[in-house]
C-alpha positions in Angstrom: 0.3 -0.8 0.9 -1.7 -4.0 1.6 -4.3 -5.7 -0.6 -7.2 -8.0 0.3 -9.4 -9.9 -2.2 -12.6 -12.0 -1.6 -15.0 -13.9 -3.9 -18.2 -15.4 -2.8 -21.1 -17.3 -4.4 -24.3 -15.2 -4.2 -26.3 -18.4 -3.8 -24.4 -19.2 -0.6 -25.4 -15.8 0.9 -29.0 -16.2 -0.4 -29.2 -19.6 1.4 -27.8 -18.1 4.6 -30.3 -15.3 4.5 -33.1 -17.8 4.1 -31.9 -20.4 6.6 -30.5 -18.3 9.4 -32.7 -15.4 10.5 -30.0 -13.8 12.6 -27.4 -13.8 9.8 -28.4 -10.2 8.8 -28.2 -8.9 12.3 -24.9 -10.7 13.1 -23.0 -9.6 9.9 -24.5 -6.3 8.8 -25.3 -2.9 10.3 -28.8 -1.5 10.3 -27.8 0.9 7.4 -26.3 -2.0 5.4 -29.5 -4.0 5.9 -31.7 -1.1 4.9 -29.7 -0.6 1.7 -29.6 -4.3 0.7 -33.3 -4.8 1.4 -34.1 -1.8 -0.8 -32.4 -3.4 -3.8 -34.2 -5.6 -6.4 -32.0 -8.6 -5.6 -31.0 -8.2 -1.9 -28.7 -11.3 -1.9 -26.4 -9.7 -4.5 -26.0 -6.6 -2.4 -25.5 -8.6 0.8 -22.9 -10.8 -1.0 -21.0 -7.8 -2.3 -20.8 -6.3 1.2 -19.9 -9.6 2.7 -17.0 -9.9 0.2 -16.1 -6.3 1.0 -15.8 -7.0 4.7 -13.7 -10.1 4.1 -11.4 -8.2 1.7 -10.9 -5.3 4.1 -10.2 -7.8 6.9 -7.6 -9.6 4.8 -5.9 -6.3 3.8 -5.7 -5.3 7.4 -4.4 -8.7 8.5 -7.4 -9.1 10.9 -9.5 -12.3 11.0 -13.0 -10.9 10.7 -14.8 -14.2 10.7 -12.7 -15.6 13.5 -13.2 -12.5 15.7 -16.9 -12.2 14.9 -16.3 -8.6 14.0 -18.5 -8.3 10.9 -20.3 -5.2 12.0 -17.0 -3.5 12.9 -16.5 -3.1 9.1 -19.3 -1.1 7.5 -19.6 -0.6 3.8 -21.0 2.9 3.1 -21.7 5.1 0.2 -22.9 4.9 -3.4 -22.0 4.6 -6.1 -18.4 4.3 -4.9 -18.3 2.2 -1.8 -16.4 3.4 1.2 -15.4 1.8 4.5 -16.1 2.8 8.1 -14.3 1.0 10.9 -15.3 0.7 14.5 -14.7 -1.5 17.6 -11.9 -4.0 17.5 -11.2 -3.6 13.8 -10.6 0.1 14.2 -8.3 -0.5 17.2 -6.4 -3.1 15.1 -6.2 -0.7 12.1 -4.7 2.0 14.4 -2.3 -0.5 15.9 -0.9 -1.6 12.5 -0.8 2.0 11.3 -3.3 1.5 8.5 -4.1 4.6 6.4 -6.9 5.2 3.9 -8.9 2.2 2.6 -10.0 2.0 -1.0 -12.7 -0.6 -1.9 -14.0 -1.9 -5.1 -16.9 -4.4 -5.4 -18.6 -6.1 -8.3 -20.8 -9.1 -9.1 -21.9 -11.3 -11.9 -25.0 -13.5 -11.9 -23.4 -16.0 -9.6 -20.5 -14.4 -7.8 -19.7 -11.3 -5.9 -16.1 -10.0 -5.4 -14.3 -7.2 -3.6 -10.8 -5.8 -3.6 -9.5 -3.7 -0.8 -6.4 -1.6 -0.8 -5.1 -0.3 2.5 -2.5 2.5 2.4 0.3 2.7 4.9 -0.6 5.3 7.6 
């Protein structure tokens, strides 16, 4: 079993959304964008998913940011988030014999966090 944790300031994601028009398209799938934009405070949802992607990448031992593979980890489902892997991250997960991935996300007024647990395959 492997664990990954991430914590991010919601304000940092809010600023990225405002300053960099391509941030959404670079880091989030169309489905993730549709979900986040439907929420009362989109930045909270984007931050939670960003933290989720980082936590999953850490648990898998894959450098998501370094590999620019943000969209290869998709956060799906409600109310319990799930994870769908594709591309290079999926190939990596198969190579390291990763099993099921469990993800938990939460946020406060200022912070979003995520914890990912990857079972051995």
